[in-house]
N, C-alpha and C positions, 0 to 999 in steps of 0.2 A: 598440128605444132602443140594443142591440149591433152593427144593422147600420147605424144610422146613426154610427155612432162608428165604425166600420171603415169605412163607404164614405166619407163624407165625409173621413176621416184619412188614405186610399191616394189620395181627391181631391187632398187638399194635398199632400202629400210628392208626388206626379206632378209639379205645378205646380211648384212647388218647384226641385226639381230636375232638370227640362229646361230650359234657359234659352231654348229657340224656343218657349216656351206663355207666357214671358212679356209677352203681348199685354196692349191693350186687356181684347178679351175674358176670357182668363184671370184676368187679376186680378177682375174682377169675379163669376167663376165661383168666385174663392178667397173672395173674403168671402162669399160665398153657404153656402159648405160653413162656413167659422168662425162663422158666424149660426145654419145647424142644428146642426154637435156642441156649441156653447154649451148649446141648450136640454137636449142628450141627457145631456151632464156636468152641468147645473149644474140639472135642474128633472124631467124625467121623470121618475127612480127615484127623489126626492124624494115626489114626489106619486103616484107608484103603493105606495112603501108605504104612505100615509096611509091609500089607500083600500082598501089593506089589512087594515089593522092599526086602523084608523080612530081616528087617533090620531098626533098631531103630534109627533116625537118629538127634530126636529134644532133647535128652541130659538127665541129669537126673530129674530135675526138670523140667520138661513137662512130664516125663513117670509117676511121683508121682501125678502131677498135674491132668491130663487126667483122670486116675484111680479114682483118689478121685472124679473129678467134675462127672460123666458121673451115679456116686451113688446118690448124691448130688443130680441129678437136676434130675435123674429115683424117689427118696421117695417123693423129695417136688409133682411131679406129683399124686401121690398115694396118697401121703398125703393129699392134696390137695385136689383130687376126693372122699376122706372118708373125708374130715368136708363138701363138697358141699352137700353128704347123706346126714349128718348128721343134718346140717342147714336148706333143704326144708323136712324133716323130721319133725321137728319140727317144722318149719310154719304150715306144714301142720296136724298134727295130734294132736297138741297141738294148732291152732290158736289165742284162747285169750293170753296165755302166751307169745304169741313169739309174740304180739302187745305189751306186757307189756316189754317184752325184745328186742325187737327192734333192729337187727341187725346193727349197725354205722358204717359211714367209718372206725371211729378207732378202733370198735372194729373187724373189718375185716383184717385192717393193722396190727393190733396186731396177730390176728391167723395168717396170712400168714408169716411174722416174725416169729411166734413159730413153723409153718412147715420148715421153712430154716435152723431156730437153731438146731429145733430135728432134721434134714437131715445131717445138717454138723457134730451133735456129734455122729452119729451114723456110719460115715464115715472115723474119725483119725483114726484109724487101718488100714484103706488101705492105707493111707499115711504110715504108721508105716509099717507095712510088702510086700510093694510092692519094686522093685529090679531091679534097671540098672544093667546089668550086659555084660560082653563082652565075646564072642565066638573065639576064636583062632583060625580055622582052619589052618592043614598043613599035608602034602602029610606021614608024617608019620617019618620023618628021620628028615632033618633041614627044606626045604621050606615051608617058610609058603605062603599060597593059600589064608585066606583073612580072614580081624577081623572083625566081626559084632559084634551088640547091639541088646540089646532084652529088650521088658521091659515085668516082669514079676510077679508073686508071690512066696515071698519063702518061698513059700510049702516045700522044704524038712525037714529046722531044724523047723518047725513050723506048724507040720500037726496037731496037735491034737488045737493049738488056733486055726487056721485058721477054722478047720472043725467048732468047739464049734460057731463061729464068723458068720463064714455064716448061721447055721442052726437058730444060735438064732435072726440073723439078716432077715430069709425069715419068722419065724412064724412072728416077729416083724412087718416086712413094706409089708408082703404080704396076709400072713394066714389070720389077724386080722382086717386089712383095704375090705378085702373082706368080711367077716362074715360080719361088721357094715355094709356094702353098701348091702348085701344080707338082713340082717334084716329093715336095712334104708327101702331100696326100696318096702319090701313085708309089712310094717306098711301104705306104702305109698298108696300104689295101694289096701293096703284090709279097709282104712279111706275113700276112697273114692269111692266104693263099696257099702259101709256101707250106706254113706252119699244120696246115689242112691236108695237105696230102696226105693219102694214107691213111686218114684217121678216119674210119666210119663211124667209130664212139661220138664223136667230136663236133661231127656234122654241125646238127643242127648247131651248140653254138657257135660253129665257125662261119654258118649263116648267118646269124642274128649278127655277129662283129661285125661281118662285110658290107650286112644293112644300115648299120651302124653307122660303120665309118662311109660308108656311100651318101647318106639321110645327112651327113655332118660334114661330107667333102661340099655337096652340094646347097646346105645351110648358108655355109660359109665365103662360096663365090659369090651366091647370092645377097650376102651381109658387101664383100668389097665390091662388087656391081653397082651396090646401091650407095656405098660412100664414094665410088669412083664420080656416080654421078652429082650426087651432091655437090661434090667439093669444084663443079666446072666453077660457081660463080666467085671463084677467089678473085682469081681477073677475069671476070667474063661481062663486066656491067658497065654499059653503054650509057651513054646523055642521050636524051629521049628526041632525039633529032635523025 
């Protein structure tokens, strides 16, 4: 958690301080860092304390807000990675068109704003169906042993709705982005490979480009799987029994 805050904080500071880093790629990287640090600040330590104490001590508002913010932040990361893949694919596969429709700073900022707006809209149901509940433990007669609070989803009364919502969210924010990213990087690799065919003098440069694309693809998919795993908690919280 602390490493996440420190690491992403350094990334944010470096990009903001260095003017030459205020490019399309670095703006998207900045957005990823903001999403990651948001999870660390508003979510991770809260659930860590709940798991250690077996009790939610932060009240009803933070119960709903922390569940909401993790869903938003994870989906912002995934959607940003998808936008980056599409942007790189368009620039490499259609270089002439990309020069005409060059990504301006305003366009990138709009894309980032749209990513956050979509993520927020998709996670409104989490606010509606997350519950701050109390459990009164007693000895079966009259003596009260303890009073516990827990932050969980209202699954018993809304099982069908939550099942549909979870499935919809999985397809829209995990399956579709993964397919888009795979197609984008396959097209990039295919384009670079076709451009390098028969050009012996550019073999080294082409090999370097292919290695770079391969590494970037691996890194992006690794980030995607990491975010997907981190997003499981949005509606995966159960009471302690």
